[in-house]
mmCIF file of the N, C-alpha and C atoms, coordinates in Angstrom:
data_MODEL
# 
_entry.id   MODEL 
# 
loop_
_atom_site.group_PDB 
_atom_site.id 
_atom_site.type_symbol 
_atom_site.label_atom_id 
_atom_site.label_alt_id 
_atom_site.label_comp_id 
_atom_site.label_asym_id 
_atom_site.label_entity_id 
_atom_site.label_seq_id 
_atom_site.pdbx_PDB_ins_code 
_atom_site.Cartn_x 
_atom_site.Cartn_y 
_atom_site.Cartn_z 
_atom_site.occupancy 
_atom_site.B_iso_or_equiv 
_atom_site.pdbx_formal_charge 
_atom_site.auth_seq_id 
_atom_site.auth_comp_id 
_atom_site.auth_asym_id 
_atom_site.auth_atom_id 
_atom_site.pdbx_PDB_model_num 
ATOM 1  N N  . GLY A 1 1  ? 0.811  -1.203 0.000  1.00 0.00 ? 1  GLY A N  1 
ATOM 2  C CA . GLY A 1 1  ? 0.000  0.000  0.000  1.00 0.00 ? 1  GLY A CA 1 
ATOM 3  C C  . GLY A 1 1  ? 0.848  1.256  0.000  1.00 0.00 ? 1  GLY A C  1 
ATOM 4  N N  . PRO A 1 2  ? 0.201  2.414  0.019  1.00 0.00 ? 2  PRO A N  1 
ATOM 5  C CA . PRO A 1 2  ? 0.908  3.697  0.019  1.00 0.00 ? 2  PRO A CA 1 
ATOM 6  C C  . PRO A 1 2  ? 1.657  3.930  1.327  1.00 0.00 ? 2  PRO A C  1 
ATOM 7  N N  . ASP A 1 3  ? 2.675  4.761  1.238  1.00 0.00 ? 3  ASP A N  1 
ATOM 8  C CA . ASP A 1 3  ? 3.459  5.074  2.432  1.00 0.00 ? 3  ASP A CA 1 
ATOM 9  C C  . ASP A 1 3  ? 3.104  6.471  2.928  1.00 0.00 ? 3  ASP A C  1 
ATOM 10 N N  . TRP A 1 4  ? 2.932  6.601  4.255  1.00 0.00 ? 4  TRP A N  1 
ATOM 11 C CA . TRP A 1 4  ? 2.592  7.894  4.832  1.00 0.00 ? 4  TRP A CA 1 
ATOM 12 C C  . TRP A 1 4  ? 3.806  8.476  5.530  1.00 0.00 ? 4  TRP A C  1 
ATOM 13 N N  . ALA A 1 5  ? 4.070  9.749  5.254  1.00 0.00 ? 5  ALA A N  1 
ATOM 14 C CA . ALA A 1 5  ? 5.206  10.415 5.876  1.00 0.00 ? 5  ALA A CA 1 
ATOM 15 C C  . ALA A 1 5  ? 4.801  11.818 6.329  1.00 0.00 ? 5  ALA A C  1 
ATOM 16 N N  . ALA A 1 6  ? 5.250  12.186 7.524  1.00 0.00 ? 6  ALA A N  1 
ATOM 17 C CA . ALA A 1 6  ? 4.956  13.519 8.041  1.00 0.00 ? 6  ALA A CA 1 
ATOM 18 C C  . ALA A 1 6  ? 5.915  14.525 7.414  1.00 0.00 ? 6  ALA A C  1 
ATOM 19 N N  . LYS A 1 7  ? 5.371  15.489 6.697  1.00 0.00 ? 7  LYS A N  1 
ATOM 20 C CA . LYS A 1 7  ? 6.214  16.466 6.019  1.00 0.00 ? 7  LYS A CA 1 
ATOM 21 C C  . LYS A 1 7  ? 5.589  17.859 6.118  1.00 0.00 ? 7  LYS A C  1 
ATOM 22 N N  . GLY A 1 8  ? 6.302  18.760 6.761  1.00 0.00 ? 8  GLY A N  1 
ATOM 23 C CA . GLY A 1 8  ? 5.802  20.126 6.891  1.00 0.00 ? 8  GLY A CA 1 
ATOM 24 C C  . GLY A 1 8  ? 4.520  20.180 7.704  1.00 0.00 ? 8  GLY A C  1 
ATOM 25 N N  . GLY A 1 9  ? 4.342  19.203 8.602  1.00 0.00 ? 9  GLY A N  1 
ATOM 26 C CA . GLY A 1 9  ? 3.141  19.175 9.424  1.00 0.00 ? 9  GLY A CA 1 
ATOM 27 C C  . GLY A 1 9  ? 1.935  18.678 8.642  1.00 0.00 ? 9  GLY A C  1 
ATOM 28 N N  . SER A 1 10 ? 2.171  18.249 7.393  1.00 0.00 ? 10 SER A N  1 
ATOM 29 C CA . SER A 1 10 ? 1.082  17.731 6.576  1.00 0.00 ? 10 SER A CA 1 
ATOM 30 C C  . SER A 1 10 ? 1.318  16.263 6.249  1.00 0.00 ? 10 SER A C  1 
ATOM 31 N N  . ALA A 1 11 ? 0.244  15.567 5.985  1.00 0.00 ? 11 ALA A N  1 
ATOM 32 C CA . ALA A 1 11 ? 0.376  14.150 5.658  1.00 0.00 ? 11 ALA A CA 1 
ATOM 33 C C  . ALA A 1 11 ? 0.618  13.981 4.166  1.00 0.00 ? 11 ALA A C  1 
ATOM 34 N N  . THR A 1 12 ? 1.677  13.292 3.837  1.00 0.00 ? 12 THR A N  1 
ATOM 35 C CA . THR A 1 12 ? 1.995  13.066 2.422  1.00 0.00 ? 12 THR A CA 1 
ATOM 36 C C  . THR A 1 12 ? 1.779  11.598 2.072  1.00 0.00 ? 12 THR A C  1 
ATOM 37 N N  . CYS A 1 13 ? 0.851  11.366 1.177  1.00 0.00 ? 13 CYS A N  1 
ATOM 38 C CA . CYS A 1 13 ? 0.559  9.999  0.771  1.00 0.00 ? 13 CYS A CA 1 
ATOM 39 C C  . CYS A 1 13 ? 1.321  9.678  -0.504 1.00 0.00 ? 13 CYS A C  1 
ATOM 40 N N  . ILE A 1 14 ? 2.315  8.830  -0.366 1.00 0.00 ? 14 ILE A N  1 
ATOM 41 C CA . ILE A 1 14 ? 3.113  8.458  -1.534 1.00 0.00 ? 14 ILE A CA 1 
ATOM 42 C C  . ILE A 1 14 ? 2.617  7.135  -2.113 1.00 0.00 ? 14 ILE A C  1 
ATOM 43 N N  . SER A 1 15 ? 1.989  7.221  -3.251 1.00 0.00 ? 15 SER A N  1 
ATOM 44 C CA . SER A 1 15 ? 1.470  6.026  -3.898 1.00 0.00 ? 15 SER A CA 1 
ATOM 45 C C  . SER A 1 15 ? 2.407  5.576  -5.010 1.00 0.00 ? 15 SER A C  1 
ATOM 46 N N  . ARG A 1 16 ? 2.171  4.414  -5.527 1.00 0.00 ? 16 ARG A N  1 
ATOM 47 C CA . ARG A 1 16 ? 3.031  3.894  -6.585 1.00 0.00 ? 16 ARG A CA 1 
ATOM 48 C C  . ARG A 1 16 ? 2.793  4.624  -7.896 1.00 0.00 ? 16 ARG A C  1 
ATOM 49 N N  . THR A 1 17 ? 1.655  5.284  -7.984 1.00 0.00 ? 17 THR A N  1 
ATOM 50 C CA . THR A 1 17 ? 1.316  5.947  -9.238 1.00 0.00 ? 17 THR A CA 1 
ATOM 51 C C  . THR A 1 17 ? 1.292  7.466  -9.098 1.00 0.00 ? 17 THR A C  1 
ATOM 52 N N  . HIS A 1 18 ? 1.012  7.965  -7.886 1.00 0.00 ? 18 HIS A N  1 
ATOM 53 C CA . HIS A 1 18 ? 0.918  9.408  -7.720 1.00 0.00 ? 18 HIS A CA 1 
ATOM 54 C C  . HIS A 1 18 ? 1.242  9.816  -6.298 1.00 0.00 ? 18 HIS A C  1 
ATOM 55 N N  . LEU A 1 19 ? 1.404  11.102 -6.083 1.00 0.00 ? 19 LEU A N  1 
ATOM 56 C CA . LEU A 1 19 ? 1.698  11.630 -4.761 1.00 0.00 ? 19 LEU A CA 1 
ATOM 57 C C  . LEU A 1 19 ? 0.654  12.673 -4.394 1.00 0.00 ? 19 LEU A C  1 
ATOM 58 N N  . VAL A 1 20 ? -0.006 12.449 -3.258 1.00 0.00 ? 20 VAL A N  1 
ATOM 59 C CA . VAL A 1 20 ? -1.059 13.365 -2.839 1.00 0.00 ? 20 VAL A CA 1 
ATOM 60 C C  . VAL A 1 20 ? -0.669 14.045 -1.540 1.00 0.00 ? 20 VAL A C  1 
ATOM 61 N N  . VAL A 1 21 ? -0.680 15.359 -1.549 1.00 0.00 ? 21 VAL A N  1 
ATOM 62 C CA . VAL A 1 21 ? -0.331 16.113 -0.341 1.00 0.00 ? 21 VAL A CA 1 
ATOM 63 C C  . VAL A 1 21 ? -1.598 16.682 0.273  1.00 0.00 ? 21 VAL A C  1 
ATOM 64 N N  . ARG A 1 22 ? -1.838 16.337 1.537  1.00 0.00 ? 22 ARG A N  1 
ATOM 65 C CA . ARG A 1 22 ? -3.027 16.850 2.215  1.00 0.00 ? 22 ARG A CA 1 
ATOM 66 C C  . ARG A 1 22 ? -2.627 17.610 3.467  1.00 0.00 ? 22 ARG A C  1 
# 
């Protein structure tokens, strides 16, 4: 599955196809 990393106080969802910053 996607990997979650804390970046800039925001959750970054790194997927195999795309990257979504929330």
